N, C-alpha and C positions, 0 to 999 in steps of 0.2 A: 503493500498501499503507499501510497507516495505520503511520506510524513510532511513534506510541506503545505502539501494544498489538498491533501484528502483527509488528512486526521480529522478535524473537525473539536470542536467543545460545547459541552453543557455547563450548565451554571450549577452550583452547587444546591440549593434552592429548587430548582427541577430535580435533583435526582433524590433531592430529601423526600421527594414525594412516595419512592419506594419506601424507605426506611417508615417514612410515616404509616405506610401500608401495611407492611410487616409486623410491627408492637403494633396495630388496630385489629389485623385481622389473623398474622401468624407470629404470636409471640416467642411462641418456642423455637420459631426458625432463625429468629432476628440474632442468637448466641450464638449459632452455626455458621453466621456468616460470615466470610472470609475478606470481607472488604469491611473497612471502616466506614459510617457515616460524615459523610463532607463536613468540615467547620463552617457555617454562613459565614454570608458574605456576598456584596453584588460582584465583586474581583476575583470568587473563588470558583475554579472550573475544574473539570475532570474531564480527561480526553473522549471524546465519542467509543472509543475500542475497549477504554476501562467501564463505560458504563454498558455496554454491549456486552460484557464480563458480567457484569453484577445483574442484567436481565436474566441470563441466559444460565446465569448459577440457581439463581431462585426458579425459572422457566424447569429445569430441569429437576431441583427438588421437590415442585409440587405439582408437574406434569399437568397443570392447568391451560387448554388451550385460549384461552380468554384473559389471558393475566394482563396483557396491556390494557385492554377494556377495563377491568377491576382497576386498576391504577388510575384511570384516566376518569373514572367515575367518582375518587376521592380528593380530585385537584381543589387546592386552596389557594387563593389570591396569592399568601405568602411561598407559593411553591414556583410563580410564576413573576414573583420579584418585581421588581422595578415597573418591567412591563406591561404586568396585572396591574399594577396601579393604576397606571397612566391610562389604559385601555379602561378601568371601573368608572376613570372621571370624563370620559368621552359625553359628547350628546349624541353620539346613532353610533348605529352597529359600525356604520362605513367608517366613521373618525377613526374606532376603534381598529377597524382591519388596516388601515391606512399606519394606523402607530405599529402593528403586527408588520406588515412590510417593512417599515423603517429602522424598527428597531429588535428583529426578530432572533437578532445575533447576541444580544442580553442573556438569553437565556437560551439559544438551541444554535449552533453555528455548525452546518452542514452543508448542506445545496442551499443554492439562494432561492426565496419565494417571488413569484413571478405572480401580480395579479390581474386578470383578463375581464374585462368586459366583453360578455358576447350576447348580443341582442337583450334578452331578460335575465343573464344568466350573469353573474360573478363566479371567475373561476381561480382558487388561490392552486397553485402551480408549484412543485418543485421536479427536477428532474436528476440527473445523477452525475452531475459535472465533477464532482468532488468526491465520488465513490456512493456506493451501497451501504450504509451499514447492516442492513438485514431489515426482517420483520419485524421481531420485537423494540427494537429502536423506530424503526418508522411510524409504528400502529400504533404503538405511547403517544408520539409527539400529534399524531394527528386526533386520538382518541381526546388525548387533553387540548386540543385546540378547539375541538366542536363540544366539549364539556364543560369548559370555563367560557367560552362565547356564551353556550345557554343561560349562563349564572348572569350576564349582564344585561338581559332584556326581559322583561315579563311576557314578552309573544313568544311563543312555542316553535325555537328555531333546529329545524332539520333540515339537514343537506338533501339537496336533489339527487346525489351521486356523490358517490366515493368510490375511490380506485386505487391501486397500489400498483408500483413497479415489482412489489414482489412476486414469487410463486403463491400457486394456488394454495390455501391453507387445506386443512383436514373438515372443518367445518363452516360454512361460511354463515349458520343459524344466528352465530351470537353477534355477528359484526352487521349484520342486517338491523337485528334487533337493536343492539345499540345506538346504533347511525339512525335508524327508522328511514332507511333509504336503501337503493339498488347497493349492492356493493361489489367491484370487482378487483382482480389479481394479473398479475402477470402484463400489466399497461405500458405504455410510452412512458406517462409521467403516474407521478403518485400527486391527485387530482382532488380538493371538494371542492363542491360546485355547490353555490346558492341560489335561491333566487332573487335579481337583483333588487329588487322593491323591500328584499331586508335590509338594506345598504340605510334606509331612511328611519329603522323603527329608533325609538327612543332609548335610553338606556337608563337605568334606574335609578342613578345618583351621579347626573351630571354637574362637574367643577369647574368652568372654562378657568376660571382663574388657577387652582390649583395644576389644572393638566399644564397650562405654560409652563409654568413650575419646572415640574416633573419632567417635561420635555427637555427644558436645557440640561437640567442634570443628566435625563438620558444619553443627550446629545454626547455628552462629556463623556460620561460613560463608557459609552459605545467607542470612542478612540483610545480610552485606556484598554479595553479589552482584545481591540484588535491589535494593538501594539504589543499587549502581553501574548497576543496568541501568535504571533507570527515570528518563527525562528530565525526569520532573515530579512526583517522589516524594509534593511538599507537595498534589497533586491527590489523590493516594487519602488520605490522611489526612483532607482535606477532606470529603472524601464518606464515610467511615467516620463520623467524627465526626457528620455532618449525619445519618446513617442513626440514629447511636446518641439523637439527639435527637428523634427519631421524623418526619422529615422527608427526603424525597427530593427536594426542592425544587430545581432549579438556584440560584434566588434565594438561599439560602441556603447551599449551596457556594461561590458568586461572592463574596458576604460574607466567609467566612472565610477567603477566600484574597483580600481586600481589593481585588477586581476587581468590575468592573459586569460585568451579564450578557452585556450584547453586548461585551465583550473577553472574556469567557472562551469565548465560542462561536468568537468569532474566535479566538483562539487556540489551539483542539483542531482547528476547521479547517484552520488552517494546518498541524499534525499528521496531517492525513488522517483524523480521528476527529471522534465527535458527543458530548452530552453523553449522549444515551441508552446509545448502546456503552460508554461509561465507567462507567455509574452501573450497568448490570447487570455487568460485568466484576469491579467490587469486590463487589456484591452475591453472586456466586455465588462467588467467593474466600470470602467472609465465612461462608456459608452451609456451604460444606463445612467450613472450619476448626469450626464450631460442631455440625455433623454428628457431626465425631469424637468431638467431646468428648462429645456423648448427654446432656446437660444439660436441653436447652429442647424442650419440644413443637413439632410441628410448625406448630399454630398460633401459640405463642409468638415461633416464629422466622421465621414470615412478618410478622407485626406488626410485630417488631424490624426486620427490615429493611425496612419502610415497604411492603408489597405491600400492595395495597386485599383481599386475602383469602387462606385454604391454598390457593384453586385459582390464583391469577394466580401464587403462587412456584413449585408444581409444574409449572406448564407452563413457565414460564419456565426452572426448573432443568433438567428434563427436555432441551427445546428443547437446552441447551447440553451438557450434561453426558450425557445420552443413557440415562437411569435417573430414576424420582421419587425424590424426599427419604429417602423411605422404603427404598427398595430399596438406595440409597446408602449409609444409614445401617447397616442391617442388614448389607452388603457388608463395611464398614470393621471394624464389629465382630466379624463375623466371621473376616475376613481377620488382622487386629491381633491375633487370638488364637491363630492356629496358631502 
């Protein structure tokens, strides 16, 4: 697994959901756990591999096929950290989903969430550009998202469809019962689809002043989390600076890092990565931010990111995100206005 790009991390608050559930439902198993409860704190993280190991151990010990759904049903605001409190202060479900898209990595940093508005539906979509952490990790995450979202509004919130990128489970009945909708596996993307009208639903405890304060705290925290999670933050900056100068050349990136090209390639190889993969990761991240700002044309954006032409940019973006840059920009603008 690519340790630089694909490792990913989850917050201690989120991981503590598993320990809270064990203490409440299977207290005898808690003492046998070969893992320690992580210390609370917004900056405390564990890797996705460690999280998958915890879930896997409990799954083997109990043999309950709906383990992720049982965990999700017990989620509390404290398990979602600062992001959960921000969502609770929002005025509408659309505002809460916008914060999820912006600050998701505060609690769960694996693959990037994309929000797509498609006619009368809103699609929350995750790909596998940073790897596939597996059924237990993915299903717990989607279950927590839906369960927590249901606590925010007085209206019955049920998806229209849920689908997972992972292989089919032995029994699908617990999943359709939990999500109250059709559930599919072995899909191209992991998706949760809601009716678009739900975006305007009011939340139970809106507080615009507190939301603004928490938004500022979340932006600062997200920068700290991103810096702490990257084993080579200088690489990202070097690629960004090289792209801004009009180049996508490994020689120029290596020069900014005061390394030879061969040394840069060797270090990336030791991390299980390679230059083209890192270049594309940084490019797509920059593209998303610029598309949200909406100030550059797609032709200019392709040129700024040092693609050969707009077609190459569109192909690379759609391959990673699942929609074209134009569609992504439209969805962000519409979604952000909810």
